[in-house]
C-alpha angles and dihedrals in degrees: 000000000000121000091246092053090049090051092050092048091049092049091048090052091050091050091053091050091048092051092048092050090047091052092049091047093051090047092052092047091047091054092049093047092047088051092054093046091050093057089093092069121079116253128172124261123248088269089060095179092064121029108183098188090153091058093224099127130080120244088248092062094044091052092045095050090047089054094045092048091050091049092050091053094046096043093051098040094093095053126093089251091048135175103037113184128190111195124184125190131183124205134188113220137173100221146352092271089066090050090053090054092065111093104205093187092054092049091047091055096040093051092045093227111197132357119260090011091298097130139114127196121193120190118195120192126204132187124205118219114180101311096335125100112209128191107230109165149354136206130194137191126189132197115249091246098045092052088068089069104028117031127211090242090057092051093047089053091051091050092046094050096042104037106026103030103028116130100240127142119240090247093056122105115268082226092076100065091039091050091047089054091047094050092047091052091047090051091051093050096045095046101038102036100033105024096240111172095224146349114202132191138162120217093195089057090047092052089053089049091056093048095049099037114128125172141142090221112108111196118219120255097180129084121264115254117253092258093047092050093045089054091043090055091059093045101266112127103150122130093202090055092049092050090048091050092051092048090050091052091051091047091049092051091048093051091047091052091049094050093047094049092046092050091047092051092049090051092053092049092051090052091053092051092051 
């Protein structure tokens, strides 16, 4: 092969590499940009089963509901109606109009609550007046399979009796009525959908748990990014993996920039020699 042909072949190879790196760089940037644009939509937190966007719950309750939600999913995953998920989210709003703007059905479908339509999403809305947090509304959405065992009317009665008519003092944690609601819903699901004999809980014990809870774990109260949620949906919820992916994207962009600039400089030098 002649020297000129070797040079042409080498340049062609470099051009292919450059195009490939450009494509990968653009793809990485597109994903990052899409992630930023998607921040306007509501996505669950890393806890998933409890999304305390209103910031009204203690860390103890957030951790406890996360554990109970995980156990419900795992304990029911071997049944015919498998993969039941109970997801609770709190929101802080200014008025009823903002409550009406939340589409619970859309969130239920977007968050993929429950496998095989065995999911339940509960939205709880609070309004802050001066220094007082007031519960003003709730919304629920059930999967088409779960509703065969637990009806919407049953759930509305549980919510009404636990949240709106519970006998709690004003100084009590808001966690207590919410946890009572959560336990009552769990009991209804376990016993009606899966024929459990009983589901027992003790609210006095739970109140002591809240008061004595100590942990360095700080649960998230912000939505996952688009990339985090996309990976979460396929079963990848690992911070180390996400950090590695981000570092790889930065490295790829840096290499692409270096190759492009180097190739450009060589081209300019060749033009000066000719």
